C-alpha positions as protocol buffer text, in pm:
chain_id: "A"
residue {
  index: 1
  type: MET
  ca { x: -1362 y: 2603 z: 430 }
}
residue {
  index: 2
  type: LYS
  ca { x: -1725 y: 2535 z: 516 }
}
residue {
  index: 3
  type: LYS
  ca { x: -1818 y: 2493 z: 883 }
}
residue {
  index: 4
  type: THR
  ca { x: -2076 y: 2231 z: 968 }
}
residue {
  index: 5
  type: ASN
  ca { x: -2223 y: 2158 z: 1311 }
}
residue {
  index: 6
  type: LEU
  ca { x: -2347 y: 1818 z: 1416 }
}
residue {
  index: 7
  type: ALA
  ca { x: -2602 y: 1808 z: 1695 }
}
residue {
  index: 8
  type: LYS
  ca { x: -2525 y: 1447 z: 1789 }
}
residue {
  index: 9
  type: PRO
  ca { x: -2203 y: 1257 z: 1741 }
}
residue {
  index: 10
  type: ILE
  ca { x: -2196 y: 892 z: 1643 }
}
residue {
  index: 11
  type: SER
  ca { x: -2030 y: 780 z: 1965 }
}
residue {
  index: 12
  type: GLY
  ca { x: -1939 y: 912 z: 2305 }
}
residue {
  index: 13
  type: GLY
  ca { x: -1592 y: 1028 z: 2198 }
}
residue {
  index: 14
  type: CYS
  ca { x: -1716 y: 1370 z: 2075 }
}
residue {
  index: 15
  type: SER
  ca { x: -1889 y: 1650 z: 2256 }
}
residue {
  index: 16
  type: GLU
  ca { x: -2258 y: 1727 z: 2202 }
}
residue {
  index: 17
  type: ASN
  ca { x: -2185 y: 2013 z: 1963 }
}
residue {
  index: 18
  type: VAL
  ca { x: -1877 y: 1951 z: 1753 }
}
residue {
  index: 19
  type: ASN
  ca { x: -1745 y: 2188 z: 1490 }
}
residue {
  index: 20
  type: LEU
  ca { x: -1629 y: 1989 z: 1191 }
}
residue {
  index: 21
  type: THR
  ca { x: -1405 y: 2159 z: 936 }
}
residue {
  index: 22
  type: ARG
  ca { x: -1512 y: 2015 z: 604 }
}
residue {
  index: 23
  type: SER
  ca { x: -1236 y: 1952 z: 353 }
}
residue {
  index: 24
  type: LYS
  ca { x: -1361 y: 1816 z: 20 }
}
residue {
  index: 25
  type: ASN
  ca { x: -1082 y: 1566 z: -31 }
}
residue {
  index: 26
  type: THR
  ca { x: -988 y: 1482 z: 326 }
}
residue {
  index: 27
  type: VAL
  ca { x: -1111 y: 1202 z: 548 }
}
residue {
  index: 28
  type: GLN
  ca { x: -1007 y: 1201 z: 913 }
}
residue {
  index: 29
  type: LEU
  ca { x: -1071 y: 884 z: 1108 }
}
residue {
  index: 30
  type: PRO
  ca { x: -986 y: 903 z: 1478 }
}
residue {
  index: 31
  type: LEU
  ca { x: -969 y: 528 z: 1551 }
}
residue {
  index: 32
  type: ARG
  ca { x: -930 y: 332 z: 1871 }
}
residue {
  index: 33
  type: PHE
  ca { x: -876 y: -38 z: 1897 }
}
residue {
  index: 34
  type: ALA
  ca { x: -969 y: -132 z: 2249 }
}
residue {
  index: 35
  type: PRO
  ca { x: -1106 y: -426 z: 2452 }
}
residue {
  index: 36
  type: GLU
  ca { x: -1475 y: -504 z: 2418 }
}
residue {
  index: 37
  type: ASN
  ca { x: -1568 y: -351 z: 2754 }
}
residue {
  index: 38
  type: ASP
  ca { x: -1401 y: -19 z: 2667 }
}
residue {
  index: 39
  type: PRO
  ca { x: -1599 y: 279 z: 2529 }
}
residue {
  index: 40
  type: PRO
  ca { x: -1683 y: 249 z: 2159 }
}
residue {
  index: 41
  type: VAL
  ca { x: -1461 y: 368 z: 1879 }
}
residue {
  index: 42
  type: SER
  ca { x: -1479 y: 743 z: 1835 }
}
residue {
  index: 43
  type: LEU
  ca { x: -1591 y: 808 z: 1479 }
}
residue {
  index: 44
  type: CYS
  ca { x: -1742 y: 1144 z: 1384 }
}
residue {
  index: 45
  type: LEU
  ca { x: -1964 y: 1153 z: 1076 }
}
residue {
  index: 46
  type: PRO
  ca { x: -1963 y: 1311 z: 824 }
}
residue {
  index: 47
  type: ILE
  ca { x: -1602 y: 1194 z: 820 }
}
residue {
  index: 48
  type: TRP
  ca { x: -1432 y: 1529 z: 778 }
}
residue {
  index: 49
  type: GLN
  ca { x: -1145 y: 1681 z: 970 }
}
residue {
  index: 50
  type: SER
  ca { x: -1275 y: 1672 z: 1321 }
}
residue {
  index: 51
  type: ALA
  ca { x: -1224 y: 1885 z: 1627 }
}
residue {
  index: 52
  type: CYS
  ca { x: -1297 y: 1589 z: 1856 }
}
residue {
  index: 53
  type: PRO
  ca { x: -1101 y: 1602 z: 2181 }
}
residue {
  index: 54
  type: ALA
  ca { x: -793 y: 1383 z: 2191 }
}
residue {
  index: 55
  type: LEU
  ca { x: -861 y: 1034 z: 2317 }
}
residue {
  index: 56
  type: GLN
  ca { x: -694 y: 943 z: 2642 }
}
residue {
  index: 57
  type: PRO
  ca { x: -444 y: 666 z: 2568 }
}
residue {
  index: 58
  type: ARG
  ca { x: -501 y: 341 z: 2751 }
}
residue {
  index: 59
  type: ARG
  ca { x: -270 y: 56 z: 2806 }
}
residue {
  index: 60
  type: TYR
  ca { x: -429 y: -167 z: 2542 }
}
residue {
  index: 61
  type: ALA
  ca { x: -571 y: 86 z: 2297 }
}
residue {
  index: 62
  type: SER
  ca { x: -413 y: 217 z: 1980 }
}
residue {
  index: 63
  type: VAL
  ca { x: -346 y: 589 z: 1977 }
}
residue {
  index: 64
  type: LYS
  ca { x: -294 y: 617 z: 1602 }
}
residue {
  index: 65
  type: ARG
  ca { x: -501 y: 833 z: 1371 }
}
residue {
  index: 66
  type: VAL
  ca { x: -558 y: 733 z: 1009 }
}
residue {
  index: 67
  type: SER
  ca { x: -609 y: 1002 z: 745 }
}
residue {
  index: 68
  type: LEU
  ca { x: -723 y: 915 z: 393 }
}
residue {
  index: 69
  type: VAL
  ca { x: -692 y: 1178 z: 122 }
}
residue {
  index: 70
  type: PHE
  ca { x: -881 y: 1127 z: -203 }
}
residue {
  index: 71
  type: GLU
  ca { x: -653 y: 1235 z: -486 }
}
residue {
  index: 72
  type: GLY
  ca { x: -859 y: 1151 z: -793 }
}
residue {
  index: 73
  type: SER
  ca { x: -995 y: 879 z: -1016 }
}
residue {
  index: 74
  type: LEU
  ca { x: -796 y: 577 z: -1136 }
}
residue {
  index: 75
  type: ARG
  ca { x: -927 y: 643 z: -1485 }
}
residue {
  index: 76
  type: GLY
  ca { x: -636 y: 635 z: -1726 }
}
residue {
  index: 77
  type: ARG
  ca { x: -416 y: 427 z: -1496 }
}
residue {
  index: 78
  type: PRO
  ca { x: -248 y: 127 z: -1665 }
}
residue {
  index: 79
  type: CYS
  ca { x: -403 y: -217 z: -1621 }
}
residue {
  index: 80
  type: LEU
  ca { x: -168 y: -510 z: -1559 }
}
residue {
  index: 81
  type: THR
  ca { x: -378 y: -795 z: -1693 }
}
residue {
  index: 82
  type: SER
  ca { x: -96 y: -995 z: -1853 }
}
residue {
  index: 83
  type: THR
  ca { x: 271 y: -1075 z: -1807 }
}
residue {
  index: 84
  type: GLN
  ca { x: 366 y: -859 z: -2105 }
}
residue {
  index: 85
  type: GLU
  ca { x: 180 y: -559 z: -1964 }
}
residue {
  index: 86
  type: ALA
  ca { x: 347 y: -604 z: -1625 }
}
residue {
  index: 87
  type: MET
  ca { x: 691 y: -629 z: -1785 }
}
residue {
  index: 88
  type: ALA
  ca { x: 633 y: -320 z: -1999 }
}
residue {
  index: 89
  type: PHE
  ca { x: 502 y: -125 z: -1700 }
}
residue {
  index: 90
  type: PHE
  ca { x: 802 y: -201 z: -1481 }
}
residue {
  index: 91
  type: LYS
  ca { x: 1047 y: -140 z: -1762 }
}
residue {
  index: 92
  type: GLU
  ca { x: 908 y: 212 z: -1780 }
}
residue {
  index: 93
  type: TYR
  ca { x: 900 y: 241 z: -1400 }
}
residue {
  index: 94
  type: TRP
  ca { x: 1267 y: 153 z: -1355 }
}
residue {
  index: 95
  type: ASN
  ca { x: 1365 y: 386 z: -1639 }
}
residue {
  index: 96
  type: ASP
  ca { x: 1183 y: 666 z: -1457 }
}
residue {
  index: 97
  type: ASN
  ca { x: 1310 y: 559 z: -1112 }
}
residue {
  index: 98
  type: PRO
  ca { x: 1665 y: 424 z: -1140 }
}
residue {
  index: 99
  type: ALA
  ca { x: 1796 y: 242 z: -835 }
}
residue {
  index: 100
  type: ASN
  ca { x: 2150 y: 387 z: -844 }
}
residue {
  index: 101
  type: ASP
  ca { x: 2350 y: 63 z: -814 }
}
residue {
  index: 102
  type: GLN
  ca { x: 2144 y: -72 z: -526 }
}
residue {
  index: 103
  type: GLU
  ca { x: 1891 y: -349 z: -529 }
}
residue {
  index: 104
  type: LYS
  ca { x: 1548 y: -199 z: -466 }
}
residue {
  index: 105
  type: PHE
  ca { x: 1226 y: -394 z: -408 }
}
residue {
  index: 106
  type: VAL
  ca { x: 890 y: -238 z: -496 }
}
residue {
  index: 107
  type: VAL
  ca { x: 526 y: -348 z: -500 }
}
residue {
  index: 108
  type: ALA
  ca { x: 250 y: -233 z: -735 }
}
residue {
  index: 109
  type: CYS
  ca { x: -94 y: -241 z: -575 }
}
residue {
  index: 110
  type: LEU
  ca { x: -387 y: -324 z: -805 }
}
residue {
  index: 111
  type: ASP
  ca { x: -763 y: -289 z: -769 }
}
residue {
  index: 112
  type: THR
  ca { x: -1017 y: -552 z: -872 }
}
residue {
  index: 113
  type: LYS
  ca { x: -976 y: -450 z: -1239 }
}
residue {
  index: 114
  type: HIS
  ca { x: -597 y: -477 z: -1201 }
}
residue {
  index: 115
  type: ARG
  ca { x: -553 y: -102 z: -1246 }
}
residue {
  index: 116
  type: VAL
  ca { x: -241 y: 32 z: -1078 }
}
residue {
  index: 117
  type: GLN
  ca { x: -330 y: 214 z: -758 }
}
residue {
  index: 118
  type: CYS
  ca { x: 28 y: 290 z: -653 }
}
residue {
  index: 119
  type: VAL
  ca { x: 387 y: 167 z: -664 }
}
residue {
  index: 120
  type: VAL
  ca { x: 560 y: 164 z: -326 }
}
residue {
  index: 121
  type: VAL
  ca { x: 927 y: 109 z: -243 }
}
residue {
  index: 122
  type: VAL
  ca { x: 946 y: -166 z: 18 }
}
residue {
  index: 123
  type: THR
  ca { x: 1321 y: -200 z: 77 }
}
residue {
  index: 124
  type: VAL
  ca { x: 1649 y: -67 z: -52 }
}
residue {
  index: 125
  type: GLY
  ca { x: 1926 y: -321 z: -4 }
}
residue {
  index: 126
  type: THR
  ca { x: 2290 y: -373 z: -80 }
}
residue {
  index: 127
  type: LEU
  ca { x: 2449 y: -428 z: -419 }
}
residue {
  index: 128
  type: ASP
  ca { x: 2325 y: -785 z: -450 }
}
residue {
  index: 129
  type: ALA
  ca { x: 2050 y: -842 z: -195 }
}
residue {
  index: 130
  type: SER
  ca { x: 1751 y: -681 z: -26 }
}
residue {
  index: 131
  type: LEU
  ca { x: 1556 y: -784 z: 280 }
}
residue {
  index: 132
  type: VAL
  ca { x: 1185 y: -827 z: 214 }
}
residue {
  index: 133
  type: HIS
  ca { x: 923 y: -889 z: 483 }
}
residue {
  index: 134
  type: PRO
  ca { x: 554 y: -966 z: 407 }
}
residue {
  index: 135
  type: ARG
  ca { x: 448 y: -701 z: 658 }
}
residue {
  index: 136
  type: GLU
  ca { x: 601 y: -419 z: 454 }
}
residue {
  index: 137
  type: VAL
  ca { x: 497 y: -570 z: 120 }
}
residue {
  index: 138
  type: PHE
  ca { x: 127 y: -602 z: 201 }
}
residue {
  index: 139
  type: LYS
  ca { x: 89 y: -292 z: 418 }
}
residue {
  index: 140
  type: PRO
  ca { x: 28 y: -54 z: 124 }
}
residue {
  index: 141
  type: ALA
  ca { x: -208 y: -312 z: -29 }
}
residue {
  index: 142
  type: PHE
  ca { x: -419 y: -308 z: 289 }
}
residue {
  index: 143
  type: ILE
  ca { x: -426 y: 72 z: 292 }
}
residue {
  index: 144
  type: GLU
  ca { x: -533 y: 83 z: -74 }
}
residue {
  index: 145
  type: GLY
  ca { x: -784 y: -202 z: -37 }
}
residue {
  index: 146
  type: SER
  ca { x: -603 y: -385 z: -315 }
}
residue {
  index: 147
  type: SER
  ca { x: -715 y: -709 z: -474 }
}
residue {
  index: 148
  type: ALA
  ca { x: -372 y: -807 z: -609 }
}
residue {
  index: 149
  type: VAL
  ca { x: -10 y: -699 z: -626 }
}
residue {
  index: 150
  type: VAL
  ca { x: 281 y: -730 z: -866 }
}
residue {
  index: 151
  type: LEU
  ca { x: 631 y: -742 z: -719 }
}
residue {
  index: 152
  type: SER
  ca { x: 943 y: -608 z: -884 }
}
residue {
  index: 153
  type: HIS
  ca { x: 1310 y: -550 z: -809 }
}
residue {
  index: 154
  type: ASN
  ca { x: 1618 y: -455 z: -1005 }
}
residue {
  index: 155
  type: HIS
  ca { x: 1948 y: -635 z: -1057 }
}
residue {
  index: 156
  type: PRO
  ca { x: 2236 y: -385 z: -1056 }
}
residue {
  index: 157
  type: SER
  ca { x: 2449 y: -634 z: -1252 }
}
residue {
  index: 158
  type: GLY
  ca { x: 2212 y: -610 z: -1549 }
}
residue {
  index: 159
  type: ASN
  ca { x: 2165 y: -989 z: -1550 }
}
residue {
  index: 160
  type: THR
  ca { x: 1796 y: -1066 z: -1499 }
}
residue {
  index: 161
  type: THR
  ca { x: 1846 y: -1435 z: -1417 }
}
residue {
  index: 162
  type: PRO
  ca { x: 1658 y: -1491 z: -1088 }
}
residue {
  index: 163
  type: SER
  ca { x: 1859 y: -1616 z: -792 }
}
residue {
  index: 164
  type: ARG
  ca { x: 1751 y: -1884 z: -549 }
}
residue {
  index: 165
  type: GLU
  ca { x: 1659 y: -1607 z: -304 }
}
residue {
  index: 166
  type: ASP
  ca { x: 1442 y: -1439 z: -570 }
}
residue {
  index: 167
  type: HIS
  ca { x: 1241 y: -1760 z: -610 }
}
residue {
  index: 168
  type: GLU
  ca { x: 1217 y: -1808 z: -233 }
}
residue {
  index: 169
  type: VAL
  ca { x: 1093 y: -1454 z: -175 }
}
residue {
  index: 170
  type: THR
  ca { x: 834 y: -1491 z: -451 }
}
residue {
  index: 171
  type: ASN
  ca { x: 705 y: -1819 z: -311 }
}
residue {
  index: 172
  type: ARG
  ca { x: 695 y: -1689 z: 47 }
}
residue {
  index: 173
  type: LEU
  ca { x: 504 y: -1374 z: -48 }
}
residue {
  index: 174
  type: THR
  ca { x: 267 y: -1573 z: -271 }
}
residue {
  index: 175
  type: GLU
  ca { x: 176 y: -1800 z: 21 }
}
residue {
  index: 176
  type: ALA
  ca { x: 136 y: -1502 z: 255 }
}
residue {
  index: 177
  type: GLY
  ca { x: -90 y: -1336 z: 0 }
}
residue {
  index: 178
  type: LYS
  ca { x: -313 y: -1643 z: -13 }
}
residue {
  index: 179
  type: LEU
  ca { x: -367 y: -1619 z: 362 }
}
residue {
  index: 180
  type: LEU
  ca { x: -445 y: -1247 z: 337 }
}
residue {
  index: 181
  type: GLY
  ca { x: -669 y: -1271 z: 30 }
}
residue {
  index: 182
  type: ILE
  ca { x: -433 y: -1066 z: -189 }
}
residue {
  index: 183
  type: THR
  ca { x: -308 y: -1234 z: -505 }
}
residue {
  index: 184
  type: VAL
  ca { x: 59 y: -1203 z: -597 }
}
residue {
  index: 185
  type: LEU
  ca { x: 30 y: -1201 z: -975 }
}
residue {
  index: 186
  type: ASP
  ca { x: 395 y: -1186 z: -1075 }
}
residue {
  index: 187
  type: HIS
  ca { x: 747 y: -1080 z: -982 }
}
residue {
  index: 188
  type: ILE
  ca { x: 931 y: -877 z: -1245 }
}
residue {
  index: 189
  type: ILE
  ca { x: 1312 y: -846 z: -1248 }
}
residue {
  index: 190
  type: TYR
  ca { x: 1471 y: -550 z: -1425 }
}
residue {
  index: 191
  type: GLY
  ca { x: 1834 y: -543 z: -1540 }
}
residue {
  index: 192
  type: ASP
  ca { x: 2004 y: -211 z: -1477 }
}
residue {
  index: 193
  type: GLY
  ca { x: 2181 y: -79 z: -1785 }
}
residue {
  index: 194
  type: THR
  ca { x: 2044 y: -351 z: -2014 }
}
residue {
  index: 195
  type: GLU
  ca { x: 1674 y: -260 z: -1974 }
}
residue {
  index: 196
  type: GLU
  ca { x: 1593 y: -629 z: -1988 }
}
residue {
  index: 197
  type: VAL
  ca { x: 1292 y: -751 z: -1792 }
}
residue {
  index: 198
  type: LEU
  ca { x: 1202 y: -1101 z: -1679 }
}
residue {
  index: 199
  type: SER
  ca { x: 892 y: -1259 z: -1526 }
}
residue {
  index: 200
  type: ILE
  ca { x: 960 y: -1511 z: -1249 }
}
residue {
  index: 201
  type: ARG
  ca { x: 618 y: -1665 z: -1316 }
}
residue {
  index: 202
  type: GLU
  ca { x: 725 y: -1740 z: -1673 }
}
residue {
  index: 203
  type: CYS
  ca { x: 1048 y: -1894 z: -1544 }
}
residue {
  index: 204
  type: ASN
  ca { x: 847 y: -2134 z: -1333 }
}
Protein backbone atom coordinates (compact mmCIF):
# COMPACT_ATOMS: atom_id res chain seq x y z
CA MET A 1 0.00 0.00 0.00
CA LYS A 2 1.17 3.52 -0.75
CA LYS A 3 0.68 6.19 1.93
CA THR A 4 -0.32 9.64 0.78
CA ASN A 5 -0.75 12.74 2.95
CA LEU A 6 -3.14 15.54 2.14
CA ALA A 7 -2.37 18.93 3.63
CA LYS A 8 -5.95 20.18 3.32
CA PRO A 9 -9.13 18.15 3.28
CA ILE A 10 -12.06 19.05 1.06
CA SER A 11 -14.40 19.73 3.97
CA GLY A 12 -14.33 20.14 7.71
CA GLY A 13 -14.98 16.45 8.40
CA CYS A 14 -11.27 15.51 8.23
CA SER A 15 -8.32 16.65 10.27
CA GLU A 16 -5.68 18.98 8.85
CA ASN A 17 -3.25 16.14 8.13
CA VAL A 18 -5.01 12.96 7.13
CA ASN A 19 -3.27 9.73 6.23
CA LEU A 20 -5.04 8.15 3.29
CA THR A 21 -4.35 4.50 2.50
CA ARG A 22 -4.45 4.30 -1.26
CA SER A 23 -5.98 1.16 -2.72
CA LYS A 24 -5.91 1.07 -6.53
CA ASN A 25 -9.37 -0.39 -6.97
CA THR A 26 -11.17 0.91 -3.91
CA VAL A 27 -13.24 4.04 -3.48
CA GLN A 28 -14.41 4.99 0.00
CA LEU A 29 -17.06 7.66 0.25
CA PRO A 30 -17.96 8.70 3.80
CA LEU A 31 -21.32 10.38 3.05
CA ARG A 32 -23.70 12.38 5.19
CA PHE A 33 -27.13 13.52 4.18
CA ALA A 34 -28.03 16.31 6.53
CA PRO A 35 -30.12 19.51 6.69
CA GLU A 36 -28.81 22.55 4.84
CA ASN A 37 -27.60 24.30 8.00
CA ASP A 38 -25.53 21.28 9.09
CA PRO A 39 -21.78 21.01 8.37
CA PRO A 40 -20.98 20.01 4.78
CA VAL A 41 -20.66 16.44 3.58
CA SER A 42 -17.35 14.92 4.58
CA LEU A 43 -15.63 13.83 1.39
CA CYS A 44 -11.87 13.25 1.34
CA LEU A 45 -10.13 13.47 -2.03
CA PRO A 46 -8.39 11.63 -3.59
CA ILE A 47 -11.23 9.24 -2.84
CA TRP A 48 -9.23 6.40 -1.35
CA GLN A 49 -9.76 4.48 1.86
CA SER A 50 -9.75 7.23 4.40
CA ALA A 51 -8.74 7.48 8.02
CA CYS A 52 -11.23 10.30 8.61
CA PRO A 53 -12.68 10.29 12.12
CA ALA A 54 -16.13 8.77 12.41
CA LEU A 55 -18.92 11.26 11.93
CA GLN A 56 -21.09 11.88 14.94
CA PRO A 57 -24.59 10.63 14.11
CA ARG A 58 -27.32 13.22 14.24
CA ARG A 59 -31.00 12.78 14.41
CA TYR A 60 -31.61 13.63 10.75
CA ALA A 61 -28.33 12.57 9.13
CA SER A 62 -27.52 9.29 7.44
CA VAL A 63 -24.75 7.31 9.06
CA LYS A 64 -24.16 4.98 6.12
CA ARG A 65 -20.88 4.65 4.26
CA VAL A 66 -20.82 3.74 0.57
CA SER A 67 -17.86 1.82 -0.85
CA LEU A 68 -17.40 1.35 -4.60
CA VAL A 69 -14.91 -1.21 -5.81
CA PHE A 70 -13.80 -1.10 -9.45
CA GLU A 71 -13.61 -4.68 -10.69
CA GLY A 72 -12.73 -4.21 -14.35
CA SER A 73 -13.93 -3.16 -17.77
CA LEU A 74 -17.29 -4.13 -19.27
CA ARG A 75 -15.48 -5.04 -22.47
CA GLY A 76 -16.65 -8.46 -23.58
CA ARG A 77 -19.92 -8.27 -21.66
CA PRO A 78 -23.02 -9.24 -23.68
CA CYS A 79 -25.18 -6.47 -25.14
CA LEU A 80 -28.96 -6.88 -24.93
CA THR A 81 -30.04 -4.77 -27.88
CA SER A 82 -32.90 -6.98 -29.07
CA THR A 83 -35.56 -9.33 -27.73
CA GLN A 84 -33.74 -12.35 -29.14
CA GLU A 85 -30.49 -11.37 -27.42
CA ALA A 86 -32.31 -10.88 -24.11
CA MET A 87 -34.03 -14.25 -24.41
CA ALA A 88 -30.77 -16.03 -25.27
CA PHE A 89 -28.96 -14.31 -22.40
CA PHE A 90 -31.52 -15.31 -19.79
CA LYS A 91 -31.81 -18.84 -21.14
CA GLU A 92 -28.11 -19.20 -20.42
CA TYR A 93 -28.46 -17.41 -17.07
CA TRP A 94 -31.18 -19.74 -15.78
CA ASN A 95 -29.25 -22.78 -16.99
CA ASP A 96 -26.27 -21.56 -14.98
CA ASN A 97 -28.40 -20.47 -11.99
CA PRO A 98 -31.32 -22.88 -11.54
CA ALA A 99 -34.04 -21.73 -9.17
CA ASN A 100 -34.64 -25.12 -7.49
CA ASP A 101 -38.44 -25.28 -7.79
CA GLN A 102 -38.99 -21.75 -6.53
CA GLU A 103 -40.00 -18.70 -8.47
CA LYS A 104 -37.08 -16.28 -8.52
CA PHE A 105 -37.14 -12.72 -9.86
CA VAL A 106 -33.94 -11.11 -11.16
CA VAL A 107 -32.97 -7.85 -12.85
CA ALA A 108 -30.18 -7.27 -15.37
CA CYS A 109 -28.73 -3.76 -15.20
CA LEU A 110 -27.52 -2.25 -18.48
CA ASP A 111 -25.34 0.74 -19.31
CA THR A 112 -26.07 3.27 -22.07
CA LYS A 113 -24.81 0.78 -24.69
CA HIS A 114 -27.06 -1.91 -23.19
CA ARG A 115 -24.07 -3.93 -21.99
CA VAL A 116 -24.84 -6.09 -18.97
CA GLN A 117 -23.39 -4.56 -15.83
CA CYS A 118 -24.78 -7.15 -13.43
CA VAL A 119 -27.66 -9.54 -12.77
CA VAL A 120 -29.15 -9.26 -9.29
CA VAL A 121 -31.65 -11.54 -7.54
CA VAL A 122 -34.49 -9.36 -6.28
CA THR A 123 -36.82 -11.88 -4.63
CA VAL A 124 -37.18 -15.59 -4.11
CA GLY A 125 -40.83 -16.55 -3.73
CA THR A 126 -43.03 -19.57 -3.35
CA LEU A 127 -43.74 -22.24 -5.94
CA ASP A 128 -46.04 -20.03 -7.98
CA ALA A 129 -45.52 -16.42 -6.94
CA SER A 130 -42.91 -13.89 -5.89
CA LEU A 131 -43.27 -10.47 -4.31
CA VAL A 132 -41.60 -7.71 -6.30
CA HIS A 133 -41.21 -4.12 -5.11
CA PRO A 134 -39.82 -1.29 -7.31
CA ARG A 135 -37.47 -0.27 -4.51
CA GLU A 136 -35.56 -3.56 -4.67
CA VAL A 137 -35.73 -3.76 -8.47
CA PHE A 138 -34.21 -0.34 -9.14
CA LYS A 139 -31.78 -0.20 -6.23
CA PRO A 140 -28.97 -2.07 -8.06
CA ALA A 141 -29.66 0.05 -11.16
CA PHE A 142 -29.06 3.22 -9.12
CA ILE A 143 -25.84 1.82 -7.67
CA GLU A 144 -24.58 0.84 -11.14
CA GLY A 145 -25.73 4.10 -12.76
CA SER A 146 -27.74 2.05 -15.23
CA SER A 147 -29.62 3.42 -18.22
CA ALA A 148 -31.99 0.46 -18.59
CA VAL A 149 -32.93 -2.88 -17.09
CA VAL A 150 -34.29 -6.21 -18.29
CA LEU A 151 -36.45 -8.19 -15.89
CA SER A 152 -36.67 -11.97 -15.73
CA HIS A 153 -38.21 -14.71 -13.61
CA ASN A 154 -38.68 -18.44 -13.90
CA HIS A 155 -41.82 -20.58 -13.91
CA PRO A 156 -41.21 -23.81 -11.97
CA SER A 157 -44.07 -25.46 -13.88
CA GLY A 158 -42.14 -25.13 -17.15
CA ASN A 159 -45.08 -23.29 -18.76
CA THR A 160 -43.90 -19.85 -19.87
CA THR A 161 -47.39 -18.41 -20.40
CA PRO A 162 -47.44 -15.13 -18.43
CA SER A 163 -50.02 -14.79 -15.68
CA ARG A 164 -52.12 -11.73 -14.98
CA GLU A 165 -49.73 -10.91 -12.13
CA ASP A 166 -46.75 -11.13 -14.51
CA HIS A 167 -48.33 -8.51 -16.76
CA GLU A 168 -49.24 -6.31 -13.79
CA VAL A 169 -45.73 -6.43 -12.35
CA THR A 170 -44.23 -5.59 -15.75
CA ASN A 171 -46.56 -2.63 -16.23
CA ARG A 172 -46.01 -1.33 -12.70
CA LEU A 173 -42.22 -1.50 -12.96
CA THR A 174 -42.29 0.05 -16.43
CA GLU A 175 -44.21 3.06 -15.10
CA ALA A 176 -41.90 3.34 -12.09
CA GLY A 177 -38.90 3.24 -14.41
CA LYS A 178 -40.30 6.12 -16.45
CA LEU A 179 -40.45 8.26 -13.32
CA LEU A 180 -36.88 7.30 -12.38
CA GLY A 181 -35.41 7.68 -15.87
CA ILE A 182 -34.54 3.97 -16.18
CA THR A 183 -36.07 2.12 -19.11
CA VAL A 184 -37.56 -1.33 -18.54
CA LEU A 185 -36.76 -2.93 -21.87
CA ASP A 186 -38.36 -6.34 -21.43
CA HIS A 187 -39.44 -9.06 -19.04
CA ILE A 188 -38.26 -12.57 -19.90
CA ILE A 189 -39.97 -15.69 -18.52
CA TYR A 190 -38.01 -18.94 -18.36
CA GLY A 191 -39.64 -22.37 -18.10
CA ASP A 192 -37.84 -24.70 -15.71
CA GLY A 193 -37.13 -28.08 -17.26
CA THR A 194 -38.32 -27.05 -20.73
CA GLU A 195 -35.71 -24.31 -21.29
CA GLU A 196 -38.36 -22.30 -23.10
CA VAL A 197 -38.15 -18.53 -22.90
CA LEU A 198 -40.81 -15.92 -23.57
CA SER A 199 -40.79 -12.13 -23.90
CA ILE A 200 -43.72 -10.35 -22.26
CA ARG A 201 -43.12 -7.40 -24.58
CA GLU A 202 -43.70 -9.66 -27.57
CA CYS A 203 -46.89 -10.98 -25.96
CA ASN A 204 -48.22 -7.44 -25.74
